[in-house]
C-alpha positions as CSV (number, residue, x, y, z in Angstrom):
1,M,0.0,0.0,0.0
2,K,1.4,3.4,-1.0
3,K,2.0,5.8,1.9
4,V,1.0,9.5,1.8
5,A,2.2,12.3,4.1
6,V,0.0,15.4,4.5
7,V,1.3,18.6,6.0
8,G,-1.5,20.4,7.7
9,A,-5.1,19.4,8.8
10,G,-6.7,22.6,7.7
11,P,-9.5,22.8,5.0
12,A,-7.1,21.6,2.2
13,G,-5.6,18.8,4.3
14,L,-9.0,17.4,5.2
15,V,-9.9,16.9,1.6
16,V,-6.7,15.0,1.0
17,I,-7.4,12.6,3.9
18,K,-10.9,11.9,2.6
19,Y,-9.8,11.0,-0.9
20,C,-6.7,9.1,0.1
21,I,-8.5,6.8,2.5
22,A,-11.4,6.3,0.1
23,N,-8.9,5.2,-2.6
24,G,-6.9,2.8,-0.6
25,F,-3.8,4.9,0.3
26,E,-2.2,4.9,3.8
27,C,-2.3,8.4,5.1
28,D,-0.5,10.3,7.9
29,V,-1.4,13.9,8.5
30,Y,0.9,16.1,10.6
31,E,-0.8,19.1,12.3
32,Q,1.2,21.4,14.6
33,K,-1.8,22.6,16.6
34,G,-4.0,20.5,18.9
35,F,-7.0,20.6,16.6
36,L,-7.9,20.7,12.9
37,G,-9.2,23.7,11.0
38,G,-6.1,25.7,10.1
39,T,-6.8,29.4,10.1
40,W,-10.4,28.8,11.2
41,Y,-9.4,27.2,14.6
42,T,-10.0,30.2,16.9
43,D,-9.4,28.7,20.4
44,K,-5.7,29.4,21.1
45,D,-5.6,28.2,24.7
46,G,-2.7,25.9,25.3
47,E,-1.1,26.8,21.9
48,N,2.4,28.1,22.0
49,E,3.3,30.3,19.0
50,E,7.0,30.0,19.6
51,E,7.1,26.2,19.2
52,N,5.3,26.2,15.9
53,I,6.9,26.8,12.5
54,I,3.5,27.8,11.2
55,Y,1.1,29.7,13.4
56,T,-2.2,31.2,12.3
57,T,-4.7,33.5,14.0
58,L,-7.9,35.3,13.3
59,Y,-9.2,38.6,14.7
60,K,-12.2,38.8,17.0
61,G,-15.5,39.3,15.0
62,V,-14.1,38.1,11.7
63,K,-16.6,36.9,9.1
64,T,-16.0,34.8,6.0
65,N,-15.0,37.1,3.1
66,I,-16.8,35.1,0.5
67,P,-20.3,33.5,0.7
68,K,-20.5,30.0,2.1
69,E,-22.1,28.9,-1.2
70,V,-18.6,29.2,-2.8
71,M,-16.8,28.1,0.3
72,M,-18.3,24.6,0.6
73,Y,-17.0,21.1,-0.2
74,P,-19.0,19.8,-3.2
75,D,-19.9,16.6,-1.3
76,Y,-20.7,18.2,2.0
77,P,-23.3,21.0,2.0
78,Y,-24.2,23.3,4.9
79,P,-27.4,22.4,6.7
80,L,-30.5,23.7,4.8
81,K,-31.5,25.7,7.9
82,E,-28.4,27.8,7.5
83,T,-29.6,30.5,5.2
84,R,-27.0,33.2,5.8
85,S,-24.1,33.3,3.3
86,Y,-21.5,35.1,5.5
87,L,-20.5,33.1,8.6
88,S,-18.5,33.7,11.7
89,A,-15.1,31.9,12.3
90,V,-16.8,29.6,14.9
91,E,-19.5,28.6,12.3
92,A,-16.9,28.0,9.6
93,F,-14.8,25.9,12.1
94,N,-17.8,23.8,13.0
95,Y,-18.4,23.1,9.3
96,F,-14.9,21.7,9.0
97,K,-15.2,19.7,12.2
98,G,-18.5,18.3,10.8
99,Y,-16.8,17.3,7.6
100,A,-14.1,15.4,9.6
101,D,-16.7,13.8,11.8
102,T,-18.9,12.7,8.8
103,F,-16.0,11.1,6.9
104,N,-14.2,9.8,10.0
105,L,-11.0,11.7,9.3
106,H,-9.8,12.2,12.9
107,P,-7.9,8.9,13.3
108,Y,-5.5,9.9,10.5
109,I,-4.4,13.2,12.1
110,N,-1.3,13.4,14.2
111,Y,-1.8,16.5,16.3
112,R,1.0,18.6,17.8
113,R,3.4,17.2,15.3
114,C,5.7,19.9,13.7
115,V,7.2,19.0,10.3
116,L,10.9,19.9,10.5
117,N,12.1,18.7,7.2
118,I,11.1,17.0,3.9
119,S,13.8,15.7,1.6
120,T,14.0,13.4,-1.4
121,N,15.4,9.9,-1.5
122,V,17.2,8.2,-4.4
123,N,14.3,5.8,-5.0
124,D,11.8,8.7,-5.6
125,T,10.4,8.5,-2.1
126,W,10.3,11.2,0.6
127,S,11.8,11.4,4.1
128,V,9.5,13.4,6.4
129,T,11.0,14.4,9.7
130,T,8.7,15.6,12.5
131,K,8.8,16.6,16.1
132,N,6.2,15.7,18.6
133,L,5.6,18.9,20.5
134,T,4.3,17.1,23.6
135,T,7.0,14.4,24.0
136,K,9.8,16.3,22.0
137,V,10.6,13.1,20.2
138,V,11.9,13.6,16.6
139,E,11.3,10.9,14.0
140,T,11.7,10.3,10.3
141,V,9.2,8.3,8.1
142,V,9.5,7.5,4.4
143,Y,6.5,8.1,2.1
144,D,5.6,7.6,-1.5
145,Y,3.7,10.9,-1.9
146,V,3.6,14.2,-0.1
147,F,0.8,16.8,0.0
148,I,1.7,20.3,1.1
149,C,-1.4,21.8,2.7
150,N,0.0,24.4,5.1
151,G,-1.8,27.3,3.5
152,H,-0.5,30.7,2.7
153,L,-2.2,32.9,5.3
154,W,0.5,32.6,8.0
155,Y,3.7,34.3,6.7
156,P,3.1,38.0,6.9
157,D,4.2,40.3,4.0
158,M,5.5,43.4,5.7
159,P,6.2,46.5,3.6
160,Q,9.6,48.0,4.0
161,F,9.0,51.8,4.2
162,P,11.9,54.1,4.9
163,G,12.1,54.7,8.6
164,R,10.3,51.6,9.6
165,Y,12.9,50.5,12.1
166,T,13.2,53.9,13.8
167,F,9.5,54.8,14.0
168,K,8.6,55.0,17.7
169,G,5.0,54.0,17.4
170,T,3.8,50.4,17.4
171,Q,3.7,48.4,14.2
172,I,2.0,45.1,13.7
173,H,0.7,43.0,10.9
174,S,-3.0,42.1,11.0
175,F,-1.7,38.6,11.7
176,K,-1.1,39.8,15.2
177,Y,-4.3,41.9,15.6
178,Y,-7.1,40.3,17.7
179,E,-9.3,43.0,19.2
180,P,-9.4,46.8,19.4
181,S,-9.2,47.6,23.1
182,G,-5.5,48.4,22.9
183,Y,-6.2,51.3,20.5
184,K,-8.5,53.3,22.8
185,D,-8.0,57.1,22.3
186,R,-5.1,56.4,19.9
187,R,-4.3,57.7,16.4
188,V,-4.1,54.6,14.2
189,L,-3.0,54.1,10.5
190,V,-4.3,50.9,8.8
191,V,-2.4,50.0,5.6
192,G,-4.4,47.8,3.2
193,S,-7.6,47.6,1.2
194,R,-9.0,44.1,1.5
195,S,-11.8,42.8,3.7
196,S,-9.5,42.4,6.7
197,A,-8.6,46.1,6.4
198,R,-12.2,47.2,6.3
199,D,-13.1,45.0,9.3
200,I,-10.2,46.2,11.4
201,V,-10.8,49.8,10.5
202,H,-14.4,49.4,11.6
203,Y,-13.5,47.8,15.0
204,I,-10.6,50.1,15.8
205,S,-12.7,53.2,14.9
206,L,-15.1,52.3,17.6
207,V,-12.5,53.1,20.3
208,A,-9.7,55.1,18.7
209,N,-9.3,58.9,18.5
210,H,-8.8,58.7,14.7
211,V,-8.1,56.1,12.1
212,S,-6.4,56.8,8.8
213,I,-6.5,54.3,6.0
214,K,-4.1,53.8,3.1
215,P,-4.7,53.7,0.1
216,E,-7.0,56.5,-0.6
217,G,-9.8,56.2,-3.1
218,L,-11.7,53.5,-1.1
219,C,-15.1,54.4,0.3
220,F,-14.9,54.6,4.1
221,V,-17.7,57.2,4.5
222,A,-19.8,54.7,6.4
223,F,-17.3,54.7,9.2
224,G,-18.0,58.3,10.1
225,E,-15.8,61.3,10.8
226,K,-13.2,59.4,12.8
227,V,-11.9,57.7,9.6
228,S,-10.1,59.3,6.7
229,S,-8.2,58.0,3.7
230,K,-4.6,58.7,2.9
231,P,-2.3,58.3,-0.1
232,V,0.7,56.0,-0.3
233,I,3.2,56.3,2.6
234,K,6.5,58.0,1.7
235,E,8.4,57.4,4.9
236,L,8.0,56.9,8.7
237,R,9.8,59.3,11.0
238,E,11.2,58.6,14.4
239,H,8.7,60.5,16.6
240,H,5.3,59.0,15.7
241,S,5.2,60.8,12.4
242,V,4.2,59.4,9.0
243,V,4.8,61.3,5.7
244,F,2.6,60.6,2.7
245,E,3.4,61.0,-1.0
246,D,1.2,64.1,-1.3
247,G,3.5,65.8,1.2
248,T,1.1,65.7,4.2
249,E,2.3,64.5,7.6
250,E,0.4,63.0,10.4
251,I,1.1,62.0,14.0
252,I,0.4,58.3,14.3
253,D,0.6,56.2,17.4
254,D,0.1,52.8,15.9
255,I,0.2,51.1,12.4
256,V,-1.6,48.0,11.5
257,Y,-0.5,46.4,8.2
258,C,-3.2,44.5,6.4
259,T,-0.9,43.8,3.6
260,G,-1.4,40.1,3.0
261,Y,0.9,37.2,3.1
262,D,3.7,35.5,1.2
263,Y,4.3,31.8,0.5
264,S,6.7,29.9,2.8
265,Y,7.6,26.3,3.2
266,P,10.4,26.3,5.7
267,F,10.4,22.5,6.1
268,L,11.3,21.8,2.4
269,S,14.9,20.9,1.8
270,R,16.7,22.4,-1.2
271,D,16.6,19.0,-3.0
272,C,12.8,19.3,-3.2
273,G,13.5,21.7,-6.1
274,I,11.0,24.4,-5.0
275,T,11.8,28.1,-4.9
276,I,9.8,31.2,-4.1
277,E,10.5,34.5,-5.7
278,D,8.2,37.4,-5.9
279,K,5.3,35.3,-4.5
280,H,5.8,32.7,-7.2
281,V,6.0,29.1,-6.0
282,N,8.2,27.6,-8.8
283,P,8.1,25.3,-10.7
284,L,4.5,24.0,-10.3
285,Y,2.4,22.4,-13.1
286,L,-1.2,23.6,-12.9
287,H,-0.2,25.5,-9.7
288,M,0.0,22.2,-7.8
289,V,2.4,19.5,-9.1
290,N,6.1,19.9,-8.2
291,I,7.6,19.6,-11.7
292,N,11.0,18.5,-10.4
293,H,9.5,15.8,-8.2
294,P,5.9,15.1,-9.4
295,T,5.0,12.9,-6.4
296,M,4.7,16.2,-4.3
297,F,1.5,18.1,-4.6
298,F,0.6,21.6,-3.3
299,I,-3.1,22.1,-2.5
300,G,-4.4,25.6,-2.3
301,V,-1.6,27.8,-3.8
302,P,-3.9,29.9,-6.1
303,F,-5.7,32.9,-4.4
304,L,-8.8,34.9,-5.2
305,V,-10.7,31.6,-5.7
306,C,-13.6,29.6,-4.5
307,T,-11.4,27.9,-2.0
308,L,-13.0,24.6,-0.9
309,P,-14.4,23.6,-4.4
310,M,-10.9,24.2,-5.8
311,F,-9.2,22.1,-3.1
312,N,-11.7,19.3,-4.0
313,L,-10.8,19.6,-7.7
314,Q,-7.1,19.7,-7.1
315,V,-7.1,16.7,-4.8
316,R,-9.2,14.7,-7.2
317,F,-6.7,15.5,-10.0
318,C,-3.8,14.3,-7.8
319,I,-5.6,11.1,-6.8
320,E,-6.0,10.2,-10.5
321,V,-2.3,10.7,-10.9
322,M,-1.5,8.5,-7.9
323,K,-3.9,5.8,-9.2
324,Q,-2.2,6.0,-12.6
325,N,-5.5,6.6,-14.3
326,F,-3.6,9.1,-16.5
327,K,0.0,10.0,-16.9
328,L,1.4,13.5,-16.2
329,P,3.3,15.1,-19.1
330,S,7.0,14.9,-19.2
331,K,9.1,17.3,-17.2
332,G,9.9,19.3,-20.4
333,L,6.2,19.5,-21.4
334,M,5.1,20.6,-17.9
335,L,7.8,23.3,-17.9
336,E,6.6,24.4,-21.3
337,D,3.0,24.6,-20.1
338,L,4.2,26.8,-17.1
339,D,6.2,29.0,-19.4
340,D,3.2,29.4,-21.7
341,E,1.0,30.5,-18.8
342,I,3.6,33.0,-17.7
343,K,3.9,34.5,-21.2
344,E,0.1,34.7,-21.5
345,K,-0.2,36.6,-18.3
346,D,2.7,38.8,-19.2
347,K,0.7,39.8,-22.3
348,L,-2.2,40.7,-20.0
349,N,0.1,42.8,-17.8
350,V,-0.3,40.5,-14.9
351,P,2.7,41.1,-12.6
352,R,4.8,38.1,-11.6
353,W,3.8,38.4,-7.9
354,Q,0.2,37.7,-9.1
355,I,1.0,34.5,-11.1
356,H,-1.1,32.4,-8.7
357,R,-4.0,34.9,-8.7
358,M,-7.1,33.4,-10.3
359,G,-10.1,35.7,-10.1
360,K,-11.5,35.9,-13.6
361,F,-9.1,33.1,-14.7
362,Q,-10.4,30.5,-12.2
363,E,-13.2,29.0,-14.4
364,Q,-10.6,28.5,-17.2
365,Y,-8.3,26.9,-14.7
366,W,-11.0,24.6,-13.4
367,A,-11.9,23.4,-16.9
368,K,-8.3,22.7,-17.8
369,V,-7.6,20.7,-14.6
370,A,-10.8,18.7,-15.0
371,Q,-10.2,18.0,-18.7
372,I,-6.6,16.8,-18.3
373,A,-7.5,14.3,-15.5
374,S,-10.9,13.4,-17.1
375,I,-12.7,14.2,-13.8
376,K,-16.0,15.8,-13.0
377,P,-15.7,19.6,-13.5
378,L,-17.0,22.2,-11.0
379,P,-20.2,24.0,-11.8
380,P,-19.7,27.4,-13.4
381,V,-22.3,28.9,-11.1
382,L,-19.7,29.0,-8.4
383,C,-17.6,31.5,-10.4
384,R,-20.7,33.6,-11.1
385,I,-21.5,33.9,-7.4
386,Y,-17.8,34.6,-6.6
387,E,-17.6,37.4,-9.1
388,E,-20.8,38.9,-7.9
389,S,-19.8,38.8,-4.3
390,R,-16.4,40.4,-5.0
391,K,-18.1,43.5,-6.3
392,Q,-19.4,44.4,-2.9
393,R,-19.2,42.4,0.4
394,L,-22.7,42.9,1.9
395,L,-23.0,40.7,5.0
396,D,-26.8,40.7,4.9
397,R,-26.9,39.5,1.3
398,C,-27.6,35.8,0.7
399,Y,-27.0,33.6,-2.3
400,R,-29.0,30.6,-3.4
401,I,-27.8,28.2,-6.1
402,I,-30.5,27.3,-8.6
403,D,-28.6,25.0,-11.0
404,D,-25.1,24.6,-12.4
405,E,-25.3,27.9,-14.2
406,N,-27.6,30.1,-12.2
407,F,-28.1,31.6,-8.8
408,E,-30.3,34.2,-7.0
409,I,-29.7,36.9,-4.4
410,Y,-32.1,37.4,-1.6
411,Y,-32.4,39.0,1.9
412,P,-33.9,36.8,4.6
C-alpha cells in the first residue's frame, strides 16, 4: 500500500485525507496545533506560537470574506436551515469539524506534530522528519507521496517603508491583531484595502481617537468622521510621524499592516526543487504539481478563488495521478506549459507576484484541470457567485444556487 504524508489538517488537508483513504492509500497527517481547521481554529488556549513553525490566528469578530455557497465542499453541503451566506469563524470551524466527523478523518491526524524537514530519496520516495511537540521526540518516516497543505495565510508580508525601524510608534501585521481595546484614544493608521482592512478599521474606529486608511480612493464614509483615507506612505519618521506622498504628515501612534501574506515552506529541503521568488512558487504544473518531483503536490496555492471547491478539484486530480489513471506530461512539457502561462499573463500585464492569482481566470483553470484528468468539473455557477460577491461584500446578502449555471440573491 502506497504511503502518503500530508502537511496540515486545515481545510485543504482534510480533503486530502478523505480522498486518500477512500482510494486505498495509507495516510498520515501532521498538524502542529492541537486541533484541525487551520486558520479557522479560533481557540488558542494551550497553543504556543514560539514552538510552531507555522502559526495562524484570526481577529475577533471576523466573518468569511466570500459566501459559504462558494466556500463549501461539493460533497458536504451546509445544513438547509443555515440561510446566511457570510458566517463567523466559529461557524466555519464547526463546518470543517462536521466534515471530519462525517467522513471519519480524525484517526489519521497526528496533532501537535511539527514538520521539521522534507527531503527526497534516491528511490523517488520522501523522508519526512517531524517533532512531537508534547514528547519532544523527533522521528523520520518514508513516504511515496507528499501533500503540502499548510496554506498561505500565516507568513506576513511586511512592507519596507523608509524609517520603519526607527519609528517610535507600534507596528504590527494584521496577523497579530485580535481585538481593538489596545487602541483606545489612539491615532491609528491601517495599511491595506481588502476585507480584513475594512473590518479592522471598523472595529478600531469604535474606540480610537482617529483612524487613517491607506490607500486613498476607497469608500470609508460609512465609518464616520473618525476615519479618513490617505495616499501612499513615503516614509516613517522617528517620533510618531508618517509622511505621505502628497506631502502631508500625520502623528500616528500605531500602524496595522493589512498587507497580505507570502508563501513559505520552511520545512522543504533544497533538494525538493521548489523556490519562491516574488510570491511565485516555482516550478509547479497547474499550480499544484512539483515539476521537479511530481509525487509532491501543493493544494491551495492559487488565491482569489472559491477555496473549498478548488481544493476538492485539485485533490481529485492528484488522486487520479496516484492511481495512474492518467500520466502526467514529461518534465519538459510541464515546464513548457508553465512558461506558456507566464507568457500569456505577461501579455495581459499580470505582474509576476500575481502569477497564482485566479479571479477571472479560475473558471478557465478549473476546466483545464478537469479536462486533463478526465474528472467531473466544478459547476460554473460558483464562479458567477464569486464574481458577484467580490463587487461588494454585503454581509446581509444571501445567495442561493438554482442550478449549475444560475443563482439568485435574496435578503432573509
